[in-house]
N, C-alpha and C positions, 0 to 999 in steps of 0.2 A: 528426599522427596518420597512421599508415600506412593506405592505402586498403583493404588486405585485412582490417583489423581491423573487427570489427562493434561499433558503438557505438549505443546506444539512448537517445533523448531522451524524457523523460517531462514532459509539460506538465500539471502537477497541477491547474491550474484547470479544464482541460477534463475531466480524470478525475473530480474531485469533483463538478463540475456534472452530468456524465453519470450518475454514481451516484445523485445526488438525483433526476434526471429519471426514471431507470429505477425508482427506488423509488416515485415517484408513479404510474408506469404499472402497477407491480405492485399498488398499492393499488386503482387503478381496476379492474383485472382481478379482484381479490378481491371488490370490491363488485358487479361484474357477475355473478360466479359465485354469490355469496350471494343476490342477488336472484332468480336462476333456481333456487336450491336444488339445485345440481349438484356440491357439494363431494365427495360420495361417488364420483361417476364421475370427476371431474377429478383427485382425489388419487390414485386408482388409475392413471390414465393418466400422470400426472407421475412417479409412482414407477417405472412400467414404462419410461418414456422415458430414465431415468437409467442403465439397465443394457443392455449388449450391443446386441441387435437391437431394443430397445424403441422407439428413435426412428424407425426404418424402419417398424416395425409401426404406430406411431401415425399416420405420414403416410399409409400405405395405408388404415388404418381411416378416417381423415378423408376421404380421397378417395372411398371407397365410401359413406360415410354422407352426404356433402354433397348428392348429387342427391336423396336420399330425404327430406331435411329432418329436423327434430328429432323430430317425431311425439309430443312430450310435451305435457302440459297447461300446464306453467309457461311464462310469457312470458319470452323472452330479451331483455334490454335491449341491442339491437343497437348503438345509439349509444355507450353506455358501454363495451361490449366493444370496439368498433372504436377508440374513443379511447384505451382502455388499451393496446391492441396498438401503436398508432402512437407513443404516448408511450414505451412500453417499448423499441421499436426505436430511437427517437430518442436515448434515453439511452445505449444501447449504441453507437450511432454516435458520440456525443460521446466515450465512453471510448476507442473505437478511434482516433479522430482525435487523442487526446491521447498516443498512443504512436507515435512516429515513429523512423525510423532517421536518424541524423545524416548530413548531406550530406558527400560525400567532399571532402577538401581539394584545392585546386587545386595539386597538386604533380606534378612530372614522374615518369618512371619511375625506379625504383631502379637501382643499378649491377648488380644481379643479374638484371635483366630478360632473359628468354630462356634462362636456365639451366634445367637439368633439375630437375623437382619432387622433393621429398623422397619416397622410395619409399612410406613409410607413407601419405602424403597422396595419392600418385599412384594407389594401388589402392583408395582409399576410395570407398564408395558410400553414399548416404543411406539407401536402403531396398532390401531384398531380398525380392521377392515369393515366391521359392522357399523362403526361410527362414520367412516368415510361414506359407506352406502347411505346412511341416514342423512348426512349433510348434503352430499351431491345429489342423491335421488330426491331429497326433499326440495332442493332448488329447482331441479328439472320438473318435478311434479307441480310445484307452485306456478312455474311459468306456463305449463300446459293448462293448468286449471284456469289461470287468468285468461288465456287466449280462448279456450273453449267456452267458458262462462260468458265472456264478453260477446262472442259470436252468437251463442244460443239465446241469451237474454235480449240482444238487440234485434236479431233477425227472426228468431223463432221458426215455427213451421208454417209454410204458406197456407193461407186460407182465403176463400172467396166469399165467405158468409159476412156480408156487410152489415147485417143486423146484429152481429155478435157484439159483446162489450169491447171497450177500447183495448183491453189487454189481449184479446183474441183476434181483433180485427187486423188482418194483414200479417199475422204470424204469431201464434201461440203466445209466448212471453215477450212481446215486442215492447220493451221498455225504452225510454229515452236513452240515447247513447251514454250520456254522462252518469245517469243513475245506474245503468248496467255496468259501467266501468267501476263505479264505487263499490257495488256489491261484489264484482269479480275480484277487485283488489283486496277487499276485506277477506274473502275466502282464500285467496292465494297467500296472503300474509299469515293467515291462521295455519295453513299447511306448512309454510316455512318455519313458523314458530314451533309447531309441534315436532317437526323433524329435528330441529336443533335441540329441543328439550329431550327427545328420545336419545339422540346421539350422545349428548353430554351425560345423561343419566347412565347410559351404558358404559362409558369410559370413566365416569366419576372424575373428570377433569375437563378443561376447556378444549383440548385436542385441536390446537390451532393448525398443525400441519394437515390434519385430515380436512379441516374446514377450508383451508386454502386450496388444496388439491380438488376438493369437491366443487367449490365455486368456480375454479378456473376451467376444469375439464367437463363439468356437467351443467354449470350455470351460464357460462359465457356463450356457448354456441347459438342459442336462440336469439339473444339481443344482437349478436354479430350478424346473423342471417337477416334479421329484420332491418338492420342498418344497411346492409348491402342491397337489400331489396329495393331501397330508394334510389340506388345508383346503377344496378345491373338490370338491364331490360329483360334478360332471360328469367331471372328470379321474379321479376314483376309479373311476367306472363304466367309463370308456373304457380305463384302463390298469391298474387295480388287479389284475384277474385275471391279466394277462400278466406283471406284475411282482411277483407274490405272494411269490416266493422272496426277492427283493431287499428288499421291505418287511418280511418276517419277520425277516431278519437285522438290519436297521436297528432294528426294534422291540425287539430284545433289549437295547438300550441304554436303553430307556424313552422316549427322545426321538428318533424317526426323523430329524427334520430335522438334529439335531446330528450323527448318524451320516453323513448324506449330505455335509455340509460338511467333516467330518473326513476322509472318503475323498477328497473333491475337493482338500483341502489336501495330502494325501499324494501325490496324482498330480502336483500342481503342484511339490511338492518333488522328485519323481523327474525331472520335466522340467528343473528348475533344475540338478540334478546332471548331467543329460545335456548341458545347454548348457555348463556350466563344463568338463566333461570334454572335450567336443568342441573348445572353444576352446583348451584346453591341448594337446590332441593335434595339432591342425591349425592353430594360430594362426600358425605360422611359414611357412605355405604348403605344407607337406608333413606327412603323418601321421608323428608321432614318438611312439611309445608307450614308449620306453626311459626308465627311471628310475634307472639305476645311478649315474650321475654326480651327479644332483640329490640323491638320497638320501644319497650319501657326503658332499656338501657340507653338507646339512642336519644330518646326524648329528654331524659334527665342529663345527658351528656352535653348536648349542644344548646338545648333550650331555645330553639329557633322561634317558637310561637310565644315568646314573651310579649306582653302588650307594649312595653316600652320600645322594643326593637321594631315591631310591626307598625306602630303608630309613627315612629320616627322615620322609617323608610317610606311609608305612605305620604308623610308630609313632604319629604324630599321629592317624591315622584309628582306630587300635585303642584307644588309651589316652587320647585327648583332646588338647587343645592345650597346657594348662599343664604337665603333668609332662614330656612329651618335650622341650618347649622349654627348660624349666629345666635338665634334664640336659644338653641340647645346649650351652646357653650356658655352663654350668659347665665342661664338658669343653673347649670351644673357648677359654675364658678361661684355663684352666690350661695348655693347650698353648701358647697365645700367650705367656703369662708365662714359661714354661720356655724357649721358643725365643728370646725377646728377651734373657733372661738369658745364654743360651749365646752369642748374637751379641755381646753387650756384653763378655763375657769374651774372645771371639775377637778383638774389635776392639783389645784392649790389646796383642796380639802381632802381628796381621795385619789392618790396617784395610781393605785391598783385598778380602780374602776376606769380612770382616764386611759390607762394603757389598754384595757380590754376594749373600750369604745374606739380607740385609735386603730387597733387591729381589725375590728369589725368594719371600720370605714375603708381601710385598705382592701379588704376582701370584696367590698362592693364595687370597687373600681374594676373596669373591664380588663380582661387579659388580652394579649395580642391575638389569641385564637378567637375570642369572642368578637373582636374588632374585624378580623378577617371574615367571620361568619356574617356580620352585618353588611360588609362590603359585597360579599357574594350574593346575599339576598337582594341587595339594591341593584347589583349588576344584572341579575336575571330579570328583576322587575322592570328596569329601564329597557332591556331588550324586548320584552313582551309588550310593554306599553308602546314603544316606537313601532313595532311590527303591526300592532292592531290599528294604530292611528293612520299610518301610511297606507296600509292595505284597505282600510275603510274609505279613505279619501279617494284612492284610485278606483275602488269599486263604485264610489259615488259618481266619478267622472264616466266610468264605463256604463253605469245604469242610465245616466243622463243622456249619453251619446246613443245608447241603444233605444231609449224612449223616443228620441228625436228621429232616429233612422226608421224605426218601426212606425212612427206616427206619420211619416211621409211615404214610406214604402210598404209593400205588402209583406206578410209572413212567408208567402210562397207565390211563385209565378208559374203558370201552366202555359206552355207554348208548343210549337212544332219545331222540329229540327230545321225545316226549310219551309218558307212560305207563311201565310197568315192562317187565321181560323175563320173561314167563311161561314161555318155552321156553329158559331160560338153559342147561340142560344141552346142548341141541343147539347153541346158539351157542358154548359153550365147546369143543365137539368141532370146530367149524369153525375156531375161533381156534387150536387146537392145531396145525394144519397150517401156520401162518404161520412162516417162518424168523425167528429172533431172539426169539421169545416163550419165556421159560423158566419162567414161573409164572403162574397165574391163579386167582382166587377170586371167588365171588359175594358181594354185600353188599346190605344195605338200610340206608338212612340217613335220619334225620329229626331234627327239633328237638323237645325235650321239656323238661318241668320235672322235677327230681329233688329229693326231700325226705327228710330224716331227722328224728329227734326234735330235732336241734339247729339245723338250718338248711335253707334251700331255695336252689336255684340252677338256672339255665338251661344245658342241655348239649346236645350232639349225640350221639344214640344211634345205634349202628351194629350191625346184625345181621351176624354173621360165621360162616364155616364153619371151626371150629378145625382140621379136617383139612388144609385147603389154604391158610389165611391165612399160615402160616409160609413158604410158597414165594414170597410176594409182599412181605410186610413183616417187620420185626423185632419185631413185638409179642410173640411167645413169649419172646424173649430179654429183654424189658423187665420181665417179671413179677418181683416181689420175693418173697423168702422161699422160693424154690424151687418155687413153684406152677406148674401146667401149665394151658394153655387147655382141655385135654381134660376138666377137671373140670366144664365147662359141660354135658357130656353126662350127668354123674352128680351132679346138685345135692344128692342126699341125703348125699353125702360131705363137703359143706361144713361146716366146724366152726361150730357154733352156740354162742351165749352165753346162751340161755334168757331173753332179754329179754321183757318183757310184750308180749303180742300175737303172739309168734312162732308160737304154735300156732293162730292164727286162719287161716281160709282166705283166699286172695288176693282182693282186691276185684275185682269184675267177675263173680263167680259161676263162676269156672273151677276152683275147688278144693273141691268138695262131697263128695269121697269120705270115708268113715269117719265121717260125722256121723249120730248116732242121732236119728231123728225120732219125735215123739209125735203121736198122733192128734188131740190137743186143742190143744196149744201149738206143734206142728209141729217145734220144735227145743228139746227138753228136756234134751239131753245133749251132751257134747263128744265129739269124735273120740277113739277109743281110741288113735290114733296121729296126731301133728301132721302137718298138710299140708306137703308139700315145696315150697319156693319155688324158682323158677328162679334161676340164678346170673347175676351181673353183674360185670364187671371195670371198675374205675374208676382214674383217675390219682391219683398221690400228692398233688398239690395239692388236687384235689377232695375226697379223703378227709380231708385236714386241714381243709378248709373246712366239710365236713358233719360232722366229728368222728365218723367211723366207722372201723371196722377190719374185717378179714376175719371173716365170719360175721354181721355186723350186717344189719339189715333196712333197705331203702330202698323208697320209693314213687315210681314213675314215672308222671307225669301228662302226657297228650298232648291238646292242644286240637283235634287232628284226629280225625275219626270219633267224635263225641260219642255217649254212650249215654243212653237215656231213664231218668229217675228219677221219683220221686213228684211232684216240683215242675217237671218238664220236663227238657230236655236237660242233661246234665252231662258234663264232660270225662272221657275214658276214663282209668282209673287201674289200675295193677297193682303188686303188691308183688314185690320181688326181694331176694335175699340176696347180699351182697358175697362173690364167689368168689375174687377176687384184686385186687391193687393193682399197677399198673405205673408205671414211671418212665422217660420217654423223654429227659428233659433239656430239653424245650421246654415252657415254662410254659403256652403256649396249648393244647397238646395234653393236658398233665397236668391241666389244670383244666377242660377243656371236652369231652373225649371219654370216652364209656363204651361198653362192648361187651357184647352179649348173643348168645345163640345165634340163628342165622339163622331157625330154625323158630319160636322165640319171637317174633321180630320180625314174621314173617309173620302169626302169630295176633294179635299186638297191634295191628298197623296194617291188618289185613285185606288183605294184599297177596298176590297170587299170583305166585310167582316171586321175582325180585330187582330191585332198583333199577338195578343195573349189574354189570359185571365188572371187577375190578381186574387189571392185567397187570404183570408184571415182565419187562424185556427184558434182553438180554445186554449191550448198550451203551447207557448212558443218554443219550449225546450223539446217538444215532441213534433215540431214542424217537419223534420226530415222524414219521419216515419209516415206521417199523414200525406206528405207530398208523394212518397213512394206508393202509398195506397191509391191515391188519385190516378197515378199513371197506370196502375193495374186495372182500375175500373174502366179507364179509357181504352184499354187493350194494348198498352205498351207503345212501341214504335208506330207512327212517327211522333207521338206525344212525349213530352218530357216535362219535368217539374224541378224547380230549384228553390230551396228554402233560403231564408234570410241569412243563415250562417254561411251558406255557400256563396251567395251573392256578395257578401261583405267579409269574405274569409280573411283577406289580407289585413283589413283594419282591426278586426277583433282578435286575430292571431297576434298582431303586434301588441295590442293592449294586454293580452294574457301573458305574452312573453316578457313584456316590461314589468308586469306585476310579479311574475316569478323571479326575475332577476333582482328586482327590488327586495323581495322577500328574502332571497338568499344573501344579499348584501347586508340587510339589517340583521339577519340571523348571526352574522359575525359578532355582533354585540353580545349575543347569548354565548357564543363560543369563547369570547374573552372572559365572560363571567364564569364559564366552565373552567378556565385556567385558574381563576381564583378559588374555585371549589376544590380543584386538585390540590392546590397549595394548602387550603384549609384542612382538608382531610388528612393530608400527609403530616401536617403539624399536629393534628389530633392523634395520629398513630404514634408519632415520636413522643408526645406528652404522656401517652397512656400505655407505653410498652409494658410497664409493670402490671397494670390492671389486665392487659390482654393475656399476659403470662399466667396470672392467677386464674382467669376464666378458663384457659385451656387446661391448666392443672386440675381444675375442678371437673373437667370432662366436657366442656363446650367444644364441639367439633369445629373444623375449619370453616364449614359452611355457615355455622352460627356467627363466627367472627365477621365473615363477609357480609352477612345480613345486617349486622349492627352498623357497619360503616356505610353500606349502601343505603340503609335507612336514614343515616345522617345526611348523606348527599341528597337523597330524595326529599327530605324535609326542607332543605334549602331551596330545591327546585320548586316544590309545591308552594312554599311560602312566597317566593319571588314571582311565580306564575300567577298566583291569586292576587297579589298586590298589583302586578302589572295589568292583569285583567280588569280589576276595579278602576285603576287610574286611567287605563286606556279607554274604557267605556265612558268614564266621566268626561274625559277630554273630548271624545266624539260627541257626547251629548251637548257639551258646551259649544263646540263648533257648529253643531246643527241648530241649536236654539238661538244662541247669540249671533253666531255667524262671523265669518271672515269675508268682508266685502271685496268683490272683484269688479273690475270695470266691464260692464256689459258690452261695450263697444269692442272690446278686445277679446274677451273670453265667452261672450254670448250667454253667460250665466251671471246672476246678480251676486251670488255668494259661493263659497267653497262647498261643493256637495259632499255629503257623508252618507255612506250606506254600510251599516254594520251587518255583515253576513255571519250567520251562526257557525257555518263549517270552517271558514278561514279564521274566525276568532278562536274557536276551540282548537284549531290546528296550531295556532301560535302558542297556546298554553301547553299543548301536547309536545310540541317541539322543544320547549324549554325544559319540561320534565324529562324527556328522553335524553337531551344533551347532558343535563346534570346527572342522570342515572349512568350514562356511559362514562362521564368524567370521573365518577366515583368508583368505577370497577378496578382500575389499577391500584389506587391507594388501599382499597378493601382487600385485594389479593396480597398486597405487601403486608397488611396487618395479619392476614391469616397465616403467613409464612413465619411469623415470629414464634420461636420455640420457647417453651416455659423456662428452660435452663438459661437462655440468653437474657430474658427479662428479669430473672430473679437472682442472677449470679452476683449482682452488686448489693443485694440485701443482706 
């Protein structure tokens, strides 16, 4: 055995004995902790000691608490605890003594003693502190840049100049939260990428130990603190107000913790890409960013962009697997049969020419590597196509749902923390001066019971102003039969059906006009003219449930504000006549919402003013900032404003989370294709060991070899991504134009909705290219490690 070789000897008797002793020590420690009832404190401490700076913090915490004593009421079994610690340490000592390095053999120096060391080993260093600082500091700086930029771009600097442009109104660079997050994430990813590039360039290798330590000790603390902030009230009080913009964007996903770790994973990915790029660019000892030669070799090697391969893969993506493959094999079999018949006929007259043509025919047949390349391109294309189609359909459902919700509800609602708005006209005048507000209307809302002759149901009644409600919601457009909301002002024009009781006065004593009274029996006659009932607008589903049509009478019963009757308090009740029926396409709204005139709601609920003011803004993505600006204009407390995202947070958060999970699941298809890419590139490396050795003998550095095979993997990813993009968009266009019919009675939409979003479509292609790039790193590194003498020794 050569003395330079590192050999390890395992004495398994020591190792197993030490493991058993350590297990006994662990049991003794567990008994001591159980006796002192301290599992809650110990488990938290052990969990913290496993991550990043946790071990250091635990040592400092123990040093600070040791002089003060336990201070608890539970007795700590000192002997059991000390014995457990000693047995635990003894077990690990036995395990350590069972792993030894073999003694060096007593041999003399080799014949090469004193010769110059191999250059790669000569410049090797075990650890680079500067690289560790670049990796760890870059991750920490990237996270701080993300948080600070998100806060500054979303909140900005407070301002009271309402006549300023939108970007300055209410706070300097007050961008929509999602746009601010996108810009902050791009900047943070750039910082992480540059840090990885600098660190790898400095070390001229990937430096995985430095990257691991830097990410664990400097990258993990911030996401851990943000995650704990959602669960620890003390952290929420200390940091919640300062990080409100960050937590708001994370909350859009429904699970803020998931958002924090996804962003952390993205920054780690940017760091890895920077590390790999830095190693490729400066791995040979000088910065070499030229790619011409490597791209030429890679393009001639795999020939991914052959028309036959691209058209065949596209046909499979567009029409399925079976029909294109059947046509392909039929055509290839016919061509081969015709060609072999021609060669056989040629062989009868010129055997040498026939042999040459037969050899040329065999060369045209695809090799196993070329078949693997085609399968890899097809796998990436299928993944991208499926991702685009599914996300576009889910975005279509989300957009349709958002349109229906915002068509019935406002973009923002202004109200008071307690009580109504008696001076709502004055409040509306102040709101009108806020830039971005394009419509506003007052309302009163309450829960009541509604009854007809056929049924009874619980609904939400809303008092509206027909003159202004159309500037905020689409309720006037939802009315069926050509009716108008203005008919609520003139209920006498509502078409009546002459049902029994229609000529009676409304309950509650508010319709006594025209009733002839007698001195003895007080009400001896009927009105010469039937009393006019106020109008009410109900949804189509509610009308079907109550079995009423326009002109029918309904009774509204409110448990709030009871009236006194002969036997005591009774719920307030009033009769209305159906003035119109609306259809919004949302079952919850069509079955639970009814609308009456604002003045009728004021009289019915004894309310002065309005419950709140609904707003419509120019940009729904900027509704949160505009709502905050409205509150500033009104002077803050007791006024408050909620945007549509906050009012429907659970619903849209669930949709976003579902889309994210679906995207992750479908990305597994691309990951499976990445496995094919790894196998393909490894086969290319094995096939071309001789060519790699020749290139390295001619002076091509390791970074150049890595570039060649990374370029081959990237070509597969780019080709598959573009084919998947084209086929995915084609299928989305087909679904949108031709349509997949749905039952409107079940889904409330006539066909499957599709909405192609540029960002998520581009993101699907970027994910495919990144996955293929990462999958090509390992085979490329293996190719760069081939030594010229190994590849050429058989020649």
